[in-house]
C-alpha positions in Angstrom: -106.3 -65.8 61.5 -102.9 -64.9 60.1 -103.3 -61.4 61.4 -104.0 -62.6 64.9 -100.9 -64.8 64.9 -98.8 -61.9 63.7 -100.3 -59.6 66.3 -99.6 -62.3 69.0 -95.9 -62.4 68.0 -95.7 -58.6 68.1 -97.6 -58.4 71.5 -95.3 -61.0 73.0 -92.2 -59.3 71.8 -93.1 -55.6 72.4 -95.8 -55.8 75.0 -94.7 -58.7 77.2 -91.0 -58.5 76.4 -90.8 -62.2 75.6 -88.5 -63.7 73.1 -90.2 -65.8 70.5 -88.9 -68.9 72.2 -90.3 -67.9 75.6 -93.6 -67.0 74.0 -93.8 -70.4 72.4 -93.0 -72.1 75.7 -95.7 -70.2 77.5 -98.3 -71.0 74.7 -97.3 -74.6 74.9 -97.8 -74.6 78.7 -101.1 -72.7 78.7 -102.6 -74.8 75.9 -101.1 -78.2 76.5 -99.5 -78.3 73.1 -96.0 -78.8 71.6 -95.7 -75.9 69.2 -92.5 -75.6 67.2 -91.0 -72.7 65.4 -91.8 -74.4 62.0 -95.4 -74.8 62.9 -95.6 -71.2 64.0 -94.1 -70.2 60.7 -96.8 -72.2 58.9 -99.5 -70.4 60.9 -98.0 -67.1 60.0 -98.0 -68.0 56.3 -101.6 -69.2 56.6 -100.8 -72.8 55.6 -102.5 -74.1 58.8 -104.8 -72.6 61.4 -104.2 -72.9 65.1 -106.8 -74.7 67.2 -109.6 -72.8 68.9 -107.9 -73.0 72.3 -104.7 -71.6 70.9 -106.6 -68.8 69.1 -108.4 -68.0 72.3 -105.1 -67.8 74.2 -103.6 -65.6 71.5 -106.6 -63.3 71.6 -106.4 -63.1 75.4 -102.7 -62.0 75.1 -103.3 -59.6 72.2 -106.5 -57.9 73.3 -105.1 -55.8 76.2 -101.9 -55.1 74.3 -103.9 -53.9 71.4 -106.0 -51.6 73.6 -102.9 -50.0 75.0 -101.3 -49.7 71.5 -104.5 -47.9 70.3 -104.3 -45.5 73.2 -107.3 -46.8 75.0 -107.0 -46.7 78.8 -109.5 -49.2 80.0 -110.2 -49.5 83.7 -109.9 -52.8 85.6 -113.7 -53.0 85.6 -113.9 -52.5 81.9 -111.2 -55.2 81.3 -113.2 -57.5 83.5 -116.3 -57.0 81.4 -114.3 -57.6 78.2 -113.1 -60.9 79.7 -116.6 -61.9 80.7 -118.0 -61.1 77.2 -115.4 -63.2 75.4 -114.4 -66.0 77.8 -115.9 -67.9 80.7 -114.6 -66.5 84.0 -114.6 -68.4 87.2 -113.9 -66.7 90.5 -112.3 -68.9 93.2 -111.1 -67.5 96.5 -111.3 -64.0 95.0 -109.1 -65.0 92.1 -110.4 -64.7 88.5 -109.7 -67.7 86.3 -110.3 -67.6 82.5 -111.5 -70.7 80.6 -110.2 -70.3 77.1 -112.8 -72.5 75.6 
C-alpha cells in the first residue's frame, strides 16, 4: 500500500493543489481520524498500513487523478460506472454520495 500512499500525496499536491497539511486535514475530516505527519511518514515507509476506510478514500482521490495523468479522458458516465464498481453509491435528491466502506 506504500505506492497508493505515495500516489495520494502526489495527487493531493499536483492534482488537487493541496499542501500536505491541507490534505491531511481533509483526510482526517473525511475518515474521522487524527492523522499526523509522523504517522503519514510511517505509512510512506511501509511501517504501518492505513485502515480500509483511509485506503478507500485515498483510492477515491487518486483514481481520477491517475486517469488524467495517464492521458485517459473518461466521460462522466464512465466515471460514474467506475465509482459504482468500486464503492457503494447512494443517490439522494439527485446527489451522488459515495460510501467508502
